[in-house]
Backbone as a ProteinNet text record, in pm:
[ID]
protein_1_A
[PRIMARY]
TRENRNLDFLKLIVRAIVGAICDTNDRLHVRFPQLRTELRRNVTFITAQELEDIYPDLETGSQRENAFVREHKTACIMQIGGLLRSGKPHDGRAPDYDDWNLNCDIFFWDETLNRALEISSMGIRVDKKALLSQLKKAGCEERAKLPFQKAIINEELPYTIGGGIGQSRICMFFLRKAHIGEVQSSLWPEAIAKECEKNGIQLL
[TERTIARY]
9488.1	9544.1	9539.3	9575.4	9589	9753.9	9801.8	9965.8	10002.8	9857	9804.4	9757.3	9712.8	9657.9	9759.3	9777	9976.6	9968	9993.7	10064	10091	10184.7	10237.8	10170.8	10065	9943.4	9855.9	9788.3	9763.8	9748.8	9896.3	9989.7	9959.8	9981.6	9990.6	9864.9	9774.2	9647.9	9541.8	9643.6	9595.6	9697	9822.7	9861.5	9868	9731.1	9628.1	9577.1	9517.5	9419.9	9439.1	9474.1	9519.1	9636.4	9650	9723.4	9585.3	9540.7	9370.6	9335	9266.4	9274.6	9346.8	9468.7	9569	9521	9595.1	9545.3	9403.3	9321.5	9188.6	9199.8	9254.7	9259.4	9381.8	9465.4	9566	9462.4	9371.8	9304.3	9203.8	9141.3	9027.6	9102.1	9270.9	9328.8	9341.4	9376.6	9365.5	9231	9126.3	9000.3	8986.1	8976.2	8942.7	9058.6	9159.1	9247.1	9230	9083	9098	9090.8	9084	9091.4	9215.3	9178	9362.1	9365.5	9307.3	9339.5	9467.8	9528.7	9663.9	9630.4	9754.9	9766.3	9883.4	9898.6	10045.2	9996.4	10078.1	10086.7	10132.9	10293.3	10373	10233	10231.7	10096.6	10246.2	10151.2	10246.4	10157.9	10209.2	10122.3	10176.6	10078.4	10053.7	9986	10031.7	9922.7	9813.5	9681.3	9642.1	9693.8	9789.8	9874.4	9973.2	10027.4	10184.4	10102.5	9964.7	9888	9892.5	9830.9	9788.5	9962.5	10062.1	10189.2	10246.4	10235	10242.7	10203.4	10043.6	9990.7	9875.9	9968	9896.5	9827.5	9830.2	9707.5	9646.6	9600	9501.8	9383	9267.9	9188	9140.7	9078	8987.8	9081.6	9038	9086.4	9095.4	8934.9	8953.8	9067.3	9059.1	9183.9	9312.2	9366.5	9451.7	9517.4	9406.7	9394	9446.7	9299.9	9375.1	9486.9	9585.1	9686	9810.5	9817.7	9866.7	9853	9703.2	9747.2	9729.7	9714	9759.1	9888.8	9983.7	10155.6	10191.2	10092.2	10151.5	10068.5	9959.9	9880.8	9775.8	9903.7	9786.1	9872.5	9809.6	9819.6	9705	9735.6	9642.8	9721.8	9608.1	9559.4	9506.3	9556.3	9653.9	9546.5	9489.3	9477.7	9361.8	9309.9	9171.4	9041.6	9014.3	8909	8908.4	9019.4	9097	9095.8	9112.2	9127.3	9289.1	9338.6	9462.8	9499.9	9664.1	9662.4	9621.8	9514.7	9481.6	9359.2	9299.8	9195.7	9094.1	9106.9	9011.5	9008.9	8943.2	8967	8995	9059.5	9091.9	8984.3	8884.3	8724	8695	8512.1	8475.1	8480.2	8489.7	8484.8	8390.6	8249	8264.8	8352	8307.5	8400.6	8408	8257.8	8278.9	8300.5	8381.2	8405.7	8570.7	8609.5	8753.9	8856.8	8915.6	9028.5	9080.4	9087.9	9128.6	9263	9382	9458.3	9511.1	9458.9	9479.3	9355.3	9338.9	9270.8	9323	9227.5	9283.6	9206	9180.9	9149.1	9231.9	9204	9291.6	9216.9	9341.2	9325.6	9379.3	9317.3	9359.4	9345.1	9380.4	9436.9	9315.6	9218.3	9096.6	9116.1	9199	9231.7	9106.8	8945.6	8819.6	8796.1	8807.3	8719.5	8842.4	8958.1	9107.9	9050.6	9063.9	9064.5	9109.3	9166.7	9128.8	8997.7	9031.7	8885.7	8944.6	8850.4	8831.8	8829.4	8850.8	8829.3	8758.4	8870	8825.2	8836	8707	8768.5	8809.3	8858.5	8874.7	8928.8	8990.5	9065.8	9020.7	9097.4	9158	9048.7	8950.8	8835.6	8833.3	8757.3	8795.7	8839.7	8932.4	8914	8882.6	8889.9	8807.7	8861.3	9047.7	9064.2	9051.6	9037.7	9045.2	8907.3	8742.1	8646.6	8602.1	8640.5	8613.8	8691.5	8816.8	8896.4	8822.7	8780.6	8703	8559.6	8446.3	8349.7	8321.1	8468.4	8521.4	8542.5	8580.4	8647.4	8571.8	8463.9	8354.4	8267.1	8239.6	8165.6	8067.5	8015	7919.2	7957.5	7984.2	7996.1	7871.6	7826.1	7668.1	7599.4	7680	7706.9	7770.6	7843.2	7917.2	7786.5	7693.1	7593	7518.5	7544	7465.6	7501.7	7452.9	7435.1	7614.9	7637.5	7787.1	7872	7871.2	7926.3	8026.3	7881.1	7935.8	7969.4	7957.9	8001.8	8152.1	8204.1	8342.4	8414.6	8360	8415.7	8406	8373	8344.7	8421.8	8503.2	8638.6	8530.9	8410.5	8366.2	8369.3	8367	8364.9	8555.7	8580.7	8700.1	8750.6	8866.9	8928.7	8923.6	8931.6	8876.8	8911.7	8963.7	9008.4	8861.5	8838	8751	8717.4	8666.4	8629.3	8546.7	8518	8400.6	8435.5	8448	8465.8	8334.2	8336.4	8180.8	8133.2	8102.3	8123.6	8143	8020.4	7962.8	8078.9	8199.9	8201.7	8407.2	8405.1	8514.2	8553	8381.2	8394.7	8370.9	8302.9	8356.2	8529.3	8538.3	8693.9	8783.9	8760.5	8803.6	8745.5	8677.6	8573.4	8617.6	8656.6	8691.6	8631.2	8446.5	8337.2	8352.9	8267.3	8258	8124.3	8050.6	7920.6	7867.5	7859.4	7796.8	7623.7	7574.5	7439.3	7465.5	7598.1	7685.2	7695.4	7713.3	7744.3	7617.5	7580.6	7458.9	7294.6	7177.1	7069.7	7018.9	6970.8	6892.1	6762.1	6682.2	6641.2	6726.3	6700	6817.8	6704.5	6730.3	6625.9	6696.3	6560.6	6558.7	6665.2	6749.6	6869.8	6955	7039.1	7095.1	7146.5	7028.7	6996.2	7076.5	6934	7007.1	7178.6	7220.4	7363.8	7469	7421.7	7465.3	7435.6	7354.7	7322.2	7402.1	7406.6	7487.5	7653.3	7685.8	7842.4	7859.8	7713	7833.4	7822.9	7717.3	7744.9	7593.8	7574.9	7494	7433.2	7354.5	7304.2	7198.9	7241.9	7180.8	7084.2
-842	-982.7	-851.3	-942.7	-975.1	-880.5	-921.9	-891.8	-689.5	-676.9	-536.2	-474.7	-487.1	-404.5	-290	-173.3	-190.9	6.8	99.5	259.7	283.9	125	155.7	105.1	-1.7	-54.3	85.3	166.2	282	375.7	385.9	520.1	476.9	345.8	332.2	323.2	288.1	345.6	473.9	581.2	747.9	744	717.9	765.8	724.7	622.1	623.9	681.3	745.3	768.7	914.3	973.5	1114	1064.1	1023.9	947.3	1024.7	902.7	919	1055.1	1164.6	1233.6	1331.3	1320.2	1397.7	1364.1	1246.2	1246.8	1322.4	1229.5	1337.9	1455	1571.1	1709.6	1690.9	1630.1	1649.5	1612.7	1495.8	1480.8	1634.9	1649.7	1798	1898.2	1954	2037	1998.5	1906	1867.2	1909	1910.2	1822.9	2075.8	2079.6	2252.7	2310.2	2374.8	2465.6	2575.8	2639.5	2717	2719.1	2527.1	2516	2541.9	2609.4	2608.6	2584.9	2473.4	2383.1	2276	2352.9	2298.2	2180.2	2125.7	1976	1945.3	1892.5	1862.7	1742	1645.7	1480.8	1468.5	1524.1	1467.2	1494	1354	1364.2	1362.8	1451.8	1511.2	1353.5	1293.8	1270.3	1309.7	1276.9	1340	1254.2	1231.6	1198.3	1273.4	1280	1385.6	1423.3	1347.9	1370	1473.9	1425.4	1537	1665.6	1653.9	1778.7	1864.2	1832.7	1872.3	1977.9	1855.3	1901.8	2016	2018	2176.3	2264	2209.3	2373.5	2332.8	2407.7	2334.4	2513.5	2576.1	2726.6	2719.1	2586.7	2602.1	2549.4	2510	2432.2	2377	2383	2238.2	2181.6	2037.5	2048.9	2011.5	2115	2207.3	2294.9	2396	2487	2390.8	2343.8	2240.9	2251.6	2174.7	2088.8	2233.9	2325.5	2409.9	2482	2493	2515.9	2463.6	2370.1	2244.3	2214	2197.5	2214.7	2348.6	2458.8	2591.3	2548.9	2456	2521.1	2398.3	2234	2150.1	2162.8	2184.4	2153.4	2008.6	1922.7	1778.8	1730.3	1675.1	1632.5	1477.2	1399.7	1350.3	1303.8	1307.7	1315.6	1198.4	1110.7	960.8	963.4	817.8	809.4	923.6	922.7	1001.7	914	965.8	897.2	813.3	848	842.6	1007.1	983.2	1115.7	1184.1	1276.8	1285.2	1324.1	1372.1	1439.3	1560.4	1617.6	1689.9	1708.7	1545.8	1458.3	1518.4	1595.1	1570.4	1506.4	1448.8	1418.2	1489.2	1489.2	1534.5	1575.1	1475	1480.3	1332.2	1260.9	1212.9	1104	956	863.5	725.6	687.5	557	423.1	333.1	310.5	181.7	181.7	-7.7	27.8	99.8	137.2	157	234.7	259	237	130.5	120.2	255.5	341.9	467.9	459.5	352.9	408.4	350.3	320	276.3	377.3	493.2	579.1	692.5	784.3	952.2	982.4	1104.5	1189.4	1238.7	1261.3	1326	1495.7	1517.1	1700.8	1742.7	1848.2	1920.2	2047.5	2166.3	2321.3	2370.8	2425.5	2472.6	2657.7	2694.6	2833.8	2869.8	2879	2909.6	2950.6	2827.5	2893.4	2912.6	2919.6	2956.6	2875.7	2729.6	2644.7	2459.1	2444.7	2268.8	2200.9	2167.3	2055.6	1938.4	1826.6	1688.6	1622.4	1518.9	1443.6	1318.3	1309.5	1120.6	1088.6	1038	1049.7	854.8	824	667.6	569.7	432.1	363.7	200.1	150.3	-22	-23.2	-63.8	-139.1	-248	-224.5	-221.3	-397.2	-440.9	-622.9	-708.3	-770.1	-809	-747.9	-709.2	-646.2	-503	-443.2	-280.2	-241.4	-413.2	-332.2	-307.6	-426.6	-444.6	-301.8	-288.3	-195.2	-65.8	-38.6	107	57.3	-2.3	2.9	72.1	29.9	-8.3	148.9	210.6	329.1	433.1	417.9	480.7	442.4	351.7	325.5	287.9	204.8	136	-1.8	-71.4	-221.2	-311.6	-189.1	-335.3	-367.8	-268.2	-288.5	-456.2	-489.5	-587.6	-699.9	-709.9	-793.9	-740.1	-716.7	-650.9	-725.1	-769.4	-894.6	-808.5	-723.9	-737.9	-675.2	-638.8	-637.4	-772.3	-858.6	-1035	-1091.9	-1058.2	-1073.5	-1073.7	-1024.5	-970.7	-979.9	-1020.4	-1074.9	-1169.2	-1262.8	-1415	-1432.4	-1347.2	-1348.2	-1374	-1355.6	-1428.7	-1343.1	-1209.8	-1138.2	-1105.1	-1050.2	-1072.4	-927.5	-874.6	-782	-693.7	-537.4	-438.1	-341.1	-252.1	-124.1	-60.2	131.7	155.4	335.5	375.2	500.5	608.8	681.8	759.3	917.3	914.6	1103.2	1132.2	1273.8	1326.1	1412	1347.7	1341.3	1537.7	1572.4	1716.1	1817.6	1762.1	1807.9	1799.1	1724.7	1684.2	1747.1	1790.4	1841.2	1948.7	2057.6	2202.5	2222.1	2099.1	2118	2160.2	2109.8	2090.1	2182.4	2233.1	2382.1	2487.9	2459.3	2582	2647.8	2606.7	2623.7	2658.5	2802.5	2802.6	2764.7	2699.8	2615.7	2489	2443.5	2297.8	2268.1	2422.1	2421.9	2457.2	2520.5	2535.5	2424.1	2266.8	2172.4	2062.4	2074	1982	2127.1	2033.9	2092.8	2031.9	2154.8	2149.2	2247.4	2217.9	2353.2	2458.5	2556.3	2671.3	2767.6	2821.6	2883.4	3037.2	3101.5	3203.4	3338.8	3345.1	3378.1	3351.4	3188.8	3101.3	3217.9	3137.1	3211.9	3362.3	3490.5	3555.3	3616.2	3558.8	3585.1	3566.1	3436.5	3392.7	3433.4	3504.8	3600.6	3727	3782.2	3834.9	3854.8	3759.9	3695	3653.8	3617.5	3614.1	3466.9	3388.4	3217.1	3195.8	3140.7	3100.7	2948.4	2913.1	2799.8	2740.6	2620.2	2522.9	2506.4
7516.8	7607.6	7761	7870.5	7991.6	7939.1	7856.2	7895.2	7806.6	7731.8	7677.4	7760.8	7881.4	7991.3	8107.1	7954.4	8010	7948	8004.5	7950.8	7802	7817.9	7648.1	7569.5	7560	7443.6	7432.2	7563.9	7564.4	7455	7492	7467.8	7235.9	7269.4	7135.5	7036.2	7095.6	7039.7	7052.4	7165.8	7170.9	7024.2	7003.9	6884.1	6743.4	6769	6656	6591.2	6729.1	6687.3	6609.4	6702.3	6649.7	6546.6	6464.2	6328.2	6268	6289.1	6163.9	6151.8	6337.7	6239	6234.9	6203.1	6128.6	5969.1	5963.6	5814.9	5731.7	5859.2	5784.3	5777.6	5835.1	5836.6	5702.8	5680.7	5563.8	5458.3	5473.5	5310.1	5297	5410.5	5378.3	5349.2	5367.2	5321.3	5234.5	5085.6	4977	4868.5	5013.1	4889.5	4935.1	5055.5	5102.3	5126.5	5075.2	5115.9	5155.5	5206.3	5202.4	5389.9	5411.9	5522.2	5599.8	5732.9	5792.5	5936.3	5948.2	6062.1	6091.3	6219.5	6227.2	6330.7	6350.9	6424.6	6451.9	6555.1	6621	6630.6	6509.3	6548.9	6681.8	6707	6839	6968.5	7052.2	7161.3	7277.5	7360.5	7499	7575	7675.3	7762.8	7922.4	7975.9	8093.5	8216.7	8354.8	8445.5	8490.9	8520.6	8605.4	8706.5	8830	8899.9	8839.3	8758	8724.7	8677	8626.7	8594	8707.8	8767.3	8945.7	9022.1	9024.8	9092.5	8938.5	8851.8	8781.3	8792.2	8816.3	8771.2	8977.9	9088.3	9226.4	9223.6	9176.5	9166.7	9098.8	9052.6	8948	9038.7	9074.1	9128.3	9019.8	8929.8	8851	8754.3	8723.6	8624.3	8482	8459	8346.5	8302.3	8441.8	8398.3	8413.6	8407.1	8460.1	8306	8180.5	8109.1	7976.5	8025.8	7941.6	7890.1	8064.8	8023.4	7984.3	7978.4	7920.2	7825.5	7806.2	7595.8	7525.8	7591.4	7521.2	7493.8	7587.5	7583.7	7448.4	7415.9	7409.8	7277.2	7305.3	7170.3	7169.5	7101.9	7144.8	7282.9	7315.6	7506.5	7502.7	7599.3	7632	7800.2	7897.8	7990.3	8091.8	8168.5	8181.8	8340.2	8353.4	8533.8	8551.5	8483.7	8561.2	8618.6	8781.3	8811.3	8946.7	9018.2	9116.3	9244.6	9354.3	9492.3	9407.4	9365.5	9330	9482.1	9524.3	9634.3	9704.4	9600.5	9698.3	9725.7	9715.1	9800.1	9752.7	9573.2	9474.3	9369.1	9272	9166.4	9021.8	8925.1	8790.2	8774.8	8720.8	8647.2	8723.4	8738.9	8723	8604.8	8664.1	8623.3	8671.4	8620.8	8644.9	8683.9	8820.5	8886.4	8816.9	8695.9	8664.2	8498.1	8398.3	8367	8303.3	8249.5	8235.9	8384.2	8399.1	8458.3	8501.9	8585.9	8652.1	8639	8625.6	8599.4	8439	8394.2	8232.9	8120.9	8145.4	8135	8061	7966.7	7966.2	7870.7	7833.9	7800.6	7644.6	7572.6	7438.9	7385.8	7353.5	7366.7	7264.8	7184.7	7032.8	7086.2	7114.9	7135.4	6970.7	7035.2	6925.1	6952.5	6831.3	6847.7	6811.5	6711.7	6709.6	6880.6	6917.9	7132.8	7146.3	7167.9	7237.3	7409	7388.3	7487.6	7416.6	7553.7	7516.3	7472	7388.6	7300.9	7350.1	7410.4	7411.6	7324.8	7240.4	7125.4	7165.8	7265.3	7347.8	7431.6	7476.4	7627.8	7659.8	7688.2	7632.2	7767.3	7703.5	7792	7804.2	7899.4	7882.6	7959.6	7979.6	8007.3	8143.4	8302.2	8386.1	8350.9	8465.4	8406.9	8646.5	8648.1	8777	8901.6	8908.6	8996.9	8993.1	8913.1	8866.6	8935.4	8888.5	8960	9089.4	9117.8	9281.3	9423.7	9328.9	9361.1	9375.7	9213.3	9250.4	9264.5	9238.5	9340	9496.5	9577.6	9691.8	9692.8	9635.3	9618.2	9618.1	9528.3	9511.8	9577.8	9652.2	9768.5	9732.4	9603.3	9550.5	9512.5	9640.8	9591.1	9573.7	9657.8	9581.6	9464	9368.9	9185.1	9126.4	9219.9	9185.4	9182.9	9188.7	9200.5	9057.2	9009.4	8868.3	8740.5	8656.2	8561.7	8461.8	8437.5	8302.8	8430.3	8559.3	8679.3	8698	8746.3	8751.9	8621.9	8529.5	8437.3	8398.1	8442.3	8449.9	8603.9	8669	8794.1	8798.3	8708.6	8698.6	8569.7	8534.2	8389.9	8288.9	8297.5	8176.6	7996.4	8015.3	7924.8	7884	7726.6	7699.1	7738	7774.6	7833.9	7615.9	7713.7	7565.8	7606.7	7548.8	7561.7	7434.7	7460.3	7412.2	7376	7339	7332.8	7261.1	7220.8	7181.5	7104.3	6995.2	6918	6875.1	6909.1	6912	6773.3	6663.5	6568.1	6529.8	6579.8	6565.8	6623.2	6749.2	6797.1	6669.5	6602.2	6544.4	6474.9	6397.2	6221.9	6298.5	6389.3	6446.4	6452.7	6509.9	6508.1	6313.7	6274.4	6136.1	6042.8	6072.2	6012.9	6081.2	6215.2	6247.8	6301.3	6403.1	6423.2	6554.4	6635.6	6703.8	6754.3	6732.3	6758	6691.3	6809.9	6697.5	6607.2	6657.7	6568.6	6425.2	6416.3	6265.3	6178.2	6280	6138.3	6178.9	6275.7	6353.5	6319.4	6271.5	6317.1	6427.4	6446.1	6629.7	6633.5	6763.7	6794.2	6881.2	6899.1	7014.2	7079.3	7199.4	7269.7	7171.5	7168.4	7108.5	7182.6	7291.9	7367.4	7251.8	7256.1	7188.1	7049.8	6956.7	6808.5	6778.4	6910.1	6924.4	6892.2	6991.8	7050.5	6936.6	6890	6746	6600.3	6602.3	6456.9	6519.3	6643.1	6692.4	6650.9	6664	6676.3	6489.2	6401.9	6242.4	6276.2	6361.5	6344.9	6277.3	6257.5	6142.1	6157	6232.9	6316.2	6160	6158.5	6068	6114.8
[MASK]
++++++++++++++++++++++++++++++++++++++++++++++++++++++++++++++++++++++++++++++++++++++++++++++++++++++++++++++++++++++++++++++++++++++++++++++++++++++++++++++++++++++++++++++++++++++++++++++++++++++++++++

């Protein structure tokens, strides 16, 4: 509902997603006690602007993510897409997808890769006001004439929230794997195959 379009509702959904992933990890530990992946259920929330303020010497959003998630282990970085006070965005976001004031990325600290692992990019989707504002900021107001965007502007579609979780990525995390080829079969260049073999990584 329109009343749900706020950060409190976004945080509620984020905590539910993190809780479900932690529950899955706990069940895996019962079935496969040799697994040692540890997760912190408590989510630390921060906005992209707050992150930039904390780490003014780090140039990229990715660098700030790694620094923050290394400390907090489970984190949710909110309000991604618009320009920060530095004049740069934290990361790119389509203007006709998430509401830049009501979106986020969920991260866990990956001990295997020694970096922040993005588990889900999600958010409350644009409504008429957010869509028109973001199309203008992005310099692509002509998109307002497209069928989906017109339906949003004419308020013909319901309010929604959504996001995706990469199945291979979460399997890598649970199983403490370093390469996606360890959990899904694919074709890899010879150079990558040799590098993986050199490091004891068995590709499917």
